[in-house]
C-alpha positions in Angstrom: 122.1 353.4 198.5 125.3 352.0 200.1 123.6 348.8 200.7 122.9 348.3 196.9 126.5 349.4 196.2 128.1 346.7 198.7 125.6 344.1 197.5 126.6 344.6 193.9 130.3 344.3 194.7 129.6 341.3 197.0 128.1 339.6 194.1 131.0 340.4 191.9 133.3 339.2 194.7 131.8 335.9 195.3 131.3 335.1 191.6 135.0 335.8 191.0 136.0 333.9 194.2 134.1 330.8 193.2 135.3 331.0 189.6 139.0 331.1 191.0 138.2 328.0 193.3 136.8 326.0 190.6 139.6 326.7 188.3 142.3 326.0 191.0 140.7 322.7 191.6 140.8 321.7 187.9 144.5 322.8 187.8 145.3 320.4 190.9 143.7 317.6 188.9 145.8 318.4 185.7 148.9 319.0 187.8 148.7 315.6 189.5 147.9 314.0 186.2 151.1 315.5 184.6 153.0 313.2 186.8 152.0 310.2 184.6 153.5 312.0 181.5 156.9 311.2 180.2 159.8 313.4 180.6 160.4 316.2 179.4 156.7 316.8 179.1 156.1 316.0 182.8 158.5 318.8 184.1 157.2 321.3 181.6 153.6 320.8 182.5 154.3 320.8 186.3 156.2 324.1 185.9 153.2 325.6 184.1 150.5 324.4 186.4 152.7 325.7 189.3 152.7 329.2 187.7 149.0 329.0 186.9 148.0 327.9 190.5 150.0 330.5 192.1 148.7 333.3 189.9 145.0 332.1 190.2 145.4 332.1 194.0 147.1 335.6 194.4 145.6 337.5 191.5 142.0 336.1 191.4 141.1 334.2 194.7 142.6 336.4 197.3 141.2 339.6 196.1 137.9 338.1 195.3 137.6 336.6 198.8 138.6 339.9 200.4 136.0 341.8 198.3 133.4 339.3 199.3 134.1 339.5 202.9 134.6 343.2 203.1 131.3 343.9 201.2 129.3 341.3 203.3 130.5 342.6 206.5 129.7 346.2 205.4 126.0 345.0 204.6 125.8 343.3 207.9 127.0 346.6 209.6 124.4 348.6 207.6 121.6 346.1 208.6 122.6 346.3 212.3 123.0 343.7 215.0 119.2 343.5 215.5 118.9 342.3 212.1 121.6 339.7 212.4 120.0 338.4 215.6 116.7 338.1 213.9 118.0 336.0 211.0 119.5 332.7 212.0 120.0 331.8 208.3 122.9 334.3 208.1 124.6 332.5 211.1 124.7 329.4 209.1 125.8 331.4 206.0 128.7 332.9 208.0 129.7 329.6 209.2 129.8 328.2 205.7 131.8 331.1 204.7 134.3 330.5 207.4 134.6 327.0 206.3 135.0 328.1 202.6 137.7 330.4 203.6 139.3 327.5 205.5 139.1 325.3 202.3 140.7 328.2 200.4 143.6 328.4 203.0 144.0 324.6 202.7 144.2 324.8 199.0 147.2 327.1 199.4 148.9 324.3 201.3 148.2 322.0 198.4 149.9 324.5 196.1 153.0 324.4 198.3 153.0 320.8 198.5 152.8 320.4 194.7 155.6 322.9 194.4 157.8 320.8 196.7 156.8 317.6 195.0 155.3 316.0 198.1 153.1 313.0 197.5 149.4 313.9 197.3 146.2 312.2 196.6 145.4 310.9 193.2 143.6 312.7 190.4 140.2 311.2 191.3 140.4 312.6 194.8 141.3 315.9 193.5 138.4 315.7 191.2 136.2 315.2 194.2 137.9 318.0 196.0 137.1 320.1 192.9 133.5 319.7 193.7 133.7 321.1 197.2 133.1 324.8 196.1 130.0 323.5 194.3 128.8 322.2 197.5 129.4 325.3 199.3 128.0 327.5 196.5 124.7 325.5 196.5 124.3 325.7 200.3 125.0 329.5 200.5 122.8 330.4 197.7 119.9 328.1 199.0 120.3 330.0 202.4 120.5 333.4 200.8 117.3 332.7 198.7 115.1 330.9 201.3 116.6 332.9 204.2 114.4 332.3 207.4 112.0 330.1 205.5 114.6 327.5 205.1 113.7 324.0 206.5 117.1 322.8 207.9 116.2 319.1 207.8 115.3 319.4 204.0 118.4 321.7 203.6 120.8 319.0 205.1 119.1 316.1 203.3 119.0 318.0 200.0 122.7 318.9 200.2 123.5 315.4 201.3 121.8 314.1 198.2 123.5 316.6 196.1 127.0 315.4 197.4 126.0 311.6 196.7 124.8 312.6 193.3 128.3 314.2 192.7 130.2 311.3 194.1 128.2 308.9 192.0 128.9 310.8 188.9 132.6 311.0 189.6 132.7 307.3 190.3 130.8 306.6 187.0 133.1 308.9 185.0 136.3 307.3 186.5 135.0 303.9 185.6 134.1 305.1 182.1 137.7 306.5 181.8 139.3 303.4 183.1 137.4 301.2 180.5 138.4 303.5 177.7 142.0 303.3 178.6 141.8 299.3 178.7 139.8 298.8 175.6 
């Protein structure tokens, strides 16, 4: 009974966590692009994006991450250490979750840099950065679905191909936007 309760909350938590990370990444793109606007529009937009970034991080991302971790660890506890030892896919999933948490913490440093007006990468790089949660989500979901049946060679190649596809799409979109702006 408790396992299902924690699993349900875990699903709600990671759904909100990823939703917040997707939204935060998009806000970063808009925030950087606001620097190309004329005054006073630039200042108004930057203030609004700072407010939105802070709220998304504090009100959505942090509680959702905490809920995800707490419920996930509770499920691990209920399964026991023998189960964890017998399921190497979970070790990889936990590693990805630690990396995702690191990505989230790094995102907080971007918020602080944007607040202070420090020079940051261009909007294209933030568009690529915005896809990082998608790569984490794909990887974690594949591990959770295939579990011990995952072929790690295909897993790495598939995720790598997905990253290449995302990058190619972003480059094509950038070229399209640049040609539309010129013509």
